[in-house]
C-alpha positions in Angstrom: 88.2 107.4 103.4 87.9 104.8 106.5 89.3 105.4 109.3 91.5 102.6 111.9 89.6 100.5 113.8 91.5 100.4 116.9 91.3 99.0 120.7 93.2 100.4 123.8 92.9 97.3 125.8 94.1 98.3 128.9 93.7 96.4 132.0 92.3 98.7 135.4 93.6 96.0 138.2 91.9 97.7 141.6 90.3 100.8 142.6 93.6 103.1 142.8 96.3 101.1 141.2 98.4 101.1 138.4 96.9 100.2 135.2 98.8 97.5 133.4 98.5 94.8 130.3 99.0 96.8 127.3 97.7 95.5 124.3 97.8 98.2 121.4 98.2 97.3 117.7 100.7 99.0 116.1 100.3 101.5 113.1 98.7 100.4 110.4 97.1 97.3 111.6 93.3 96.9 111.4 90.9 94.8 113.4 88.4 92.8 111.7 85.5 94.5 110.6 83.1 91.7 112.4 84.5 93.3 115.8 84.1 96.8 115.7 81.2 97.1 116.9 81.9 95.2 119.7 85.3 96.9 120.3 83.9 100.5 120.4 81.2 99.5 122.7 83.9 98.2 125.3 86.1 101.0 124.6 83.9 103.9 125.6 82.8 101.8 128.8 86.3 101.0 130.0 86.7 104.7 129.3 83.7 105.4 131.7 84.6 103.2 134.2 88.3 104.4 134.6 87.0 108.1 134.8 84.6 107.3 137.4 87.5 105.4 139.5 89.8 108.4 139.0 87.3 110.3 140.2 86.6 108.7 143.3 90.2 108.1 144.0 90.6 111.9 144.4 87.5 113.0 146.2 87.1 110.0 148.6 83.9 109.1 147.1 82.5 105.6 146.3 83.2 106.0 142.3 80.2 104.7 140.5 77.5 104.2 143.4 77.6 108.1 143.4 78.0 108.7 139.8 75.9 105.5 138.9 76.7 103.1 136.2 77.2 103.8 132.7 74.2 103.2 130.1 75.1 100.1 128.0 72.4 101.6 125.4 73.9 104.8 125.3 77.2 103.5 124.6 76.0 101.6 122.0 73.9 104.1 120.2 77.8 105.8 119.9 79.3 103.2 118.5 79.3 103.1 114.7 77.4 101.2 112.6 78.3 98.8 110.0 75.4 100.0 107.4 76.5 103.6 106.8 77.0 104.8 103.2 80.8 105.1 103.5 80.8 101.4 104.4 79.1 99.8 101.6 80.1 102.2 98.9 82.8 101.4 96.1 83.3 101.6 93.0 81.3 99.7 90.3 82.5 96.7 88.0 82.0 97.5 84.2 81.3 95.1 81.6 84.5 95.4 79.2 83.4 95.9 75.5 85.4 95.3 71.8 85.6 99.0 71.1 86.7 98.1 67.7 83.8 95.8 67.0 81.3 98.3 68.3 82.5 100.7 65.8 82.6 98.8 63.0 79.1 97.3 63.0 77.8 100.8 63.6 75.9 101.8 60.8 76.1 105.3 61.8 79.6 105.0 61.6 81.3 107.0 58.5 82.9 104.6 55.9 86.2 106.3 56.1 86.7 106.4 59.6 86.2 102.8 59.6 88.8 102.4 56.4 91.2 104.3 58.3 90.7 102.5 61.5 93.9 100.4 61.5 96.2 99.4 64.1 98.9 101.7 64.5 101.6 98.9 66.1 101.1 95.2 65.9 97.4 94.9 66.6 97.4 98.7 68.9 94.3 100.8 67.5 94.3 104.5 68.7 91.7 104.0 70.2 90.7 105.5 74.3 87.5 103.4 76.2 85.9 105.0 79.2 82.7 103.6 81.1 80.6 105.5 83.0 77.1 106.6 84.2 75.8 108.6 81.9 71.9 107.5 80.4 70.7 106.1 83.9 71.2 102.9 82.4 71.2 99.7 84.2 74.6 99.0 82.7 77.7 102.0 82.4 77.6 103.6 79.2 80.4 103.6 76.9 82.6 106.5 75.3 84.8 105.8 72.4 87.3 108.1 70.8 89.4 107.6 68.0 92.5 109.3 67.2 95.1 109.3 64.8 98.3 107.7 65.1 100.9 110.0 64.5 99.5 112.6 66.2 97.3 111.3 68.7 94.4 113.8 67.4 90.6 112.8 67.5 89.0 112.4 64.4 85.6 110.8 66.4 83.8 110.2 69.5 81.1 107.9 70.0 78.7 107.2 73.0 77.0 103.4 73.2 74.1 102.6 75.7 73.3 99.2 76.7 69.5 98.1 75.3 68.3 94.8 75.7 71.4 93.5 75.5 73.1 95.3 72.7 74.5 98.5 72.7 73.0 101.1 71.0 74.8 104.5 69.5 72.9 107.7 71.6 75.6 110.3 70.2 78.6 111.0 68.1 80.7 113.4 66.4 82.7 112.9 63.7 85.1 116.4 63.5 88.6 117.0 63.1 90.7 117.1 66.9 86.8 116.4 69.2 87.5 114.5 72.0 85.1 113.5 74.7 85.2 112.3 78.5 82.5 111.4 81.8 82.6 114.3 84.4 80.2 113.1 87.6 77.3 111.7 84.9 78.2 114.9 82.2 79.3 114.3 78.9 81.9 116.6 77.8 82.9 117.0 74.8 86.2 119.5 73.7 86.7 120.1 70.4 90.2 122.3 69.0 89.9 125.5 67.0 92.8 126.0 64.2 93.2 129.5 62.5 94.9 129.3 59.4 98.0 128.7 59.8 98.0 126.8 63.2 99.9 123.4 62.9 98.1 120.4 64.4 100.1 120.1 68.0 99.3 124.1 69.1 95.6 125.1 67.8 94.2 128.8 68.7 91.8 127.1 70.9 88.9 125.3 72.1 85.4 124.9 72.5 84.2 122.5 75.2 80.7 121.5 75.0 78.8 120.0 78.4 76.0 117.8 77.4 73.2 115.9 79.5 70.6 113.0 79.1 67.5 114.2 79.1 64.9 112.1 78.0 66.4 109.4 75.4 69.4 112.0 73.9 71.7 114.2 75.1 71.3 117.9 75.1 73.9 121.1 75.1 73.6 122.2 78.9 76.9 124.6 78.7 79.5 125.7 76.2 82.7 127.2 77.1 85.2 128.5 74.5 88.9 129.7 75.5 91.7 131.2 73.8 94.8 129.9 74.2 98.0 132.3 74.6 100.5 132.5 72.0 103.4 133.9 74.1 104.3 130.9 75.7 105.5 127.6 74.7 106.2 126.5 71.6 103.1 127.9 70.2 105.1 129.6 67.6 103.8 133.3 68.3 107.3 134.6 69.4 109.2 135.1 66.3 112.7 136.1 66.7 113.7 139.6 65.2 115.4 139.6 62.1 119.1 140.4 62.4 119.7 144.3 61.8 122.4 145.2 59.0 125.7 146.4 60.3 125.7 150.0 60.2 127.7 151.6 57.7 131.3 152.6 58.7 
């Protein structure tokens, strides 16, 4: 988040007169970045000079002659510099890849998944693709999740790392109801857990596994299991009681 670059722009006409020439910027408008340093120095020096003059008017002194002139090097040191991390940081661009071509050319991907990997509508495949830093490579890593068309249930997740101008499969999980995401440099793999009789849309729980890159492979760092409540929503646990038989008259 960056603050607004503002400049008071007031003009002091004489030692004890009224100020005028208001040149304030409206809300939301910004000065060009190249003038931030000069504007900040001018604003601070101007405020110091106005303060000294007002003190002289109230006490009868001579203002800057009594207090001394404001030092420009001190005000310059207080001004923000353009080389701060907040000014230089920003989102990195990622080279887009063709996830379908990656999967079909990957010998590690199961043949059954390749055969079932077909468009759901027109040329839209049931595939999610994420880019981020997982392995410390110079290029962003690629996470590909393959799902079913009807229920959007994950059936395979893969991580590709770019090496020597080609992408290498460094992680894969071909399980039912599996999905992977990138979270602050960690690979988070979620697996839905189904009990007997669970509908596809309502599993009984989930395993959340955190992986981190170590050396040349992912190692498990954390594991969490969550059991879902069957008493809320449409989980199917709340069964309506059977109607009671009418009492005999």
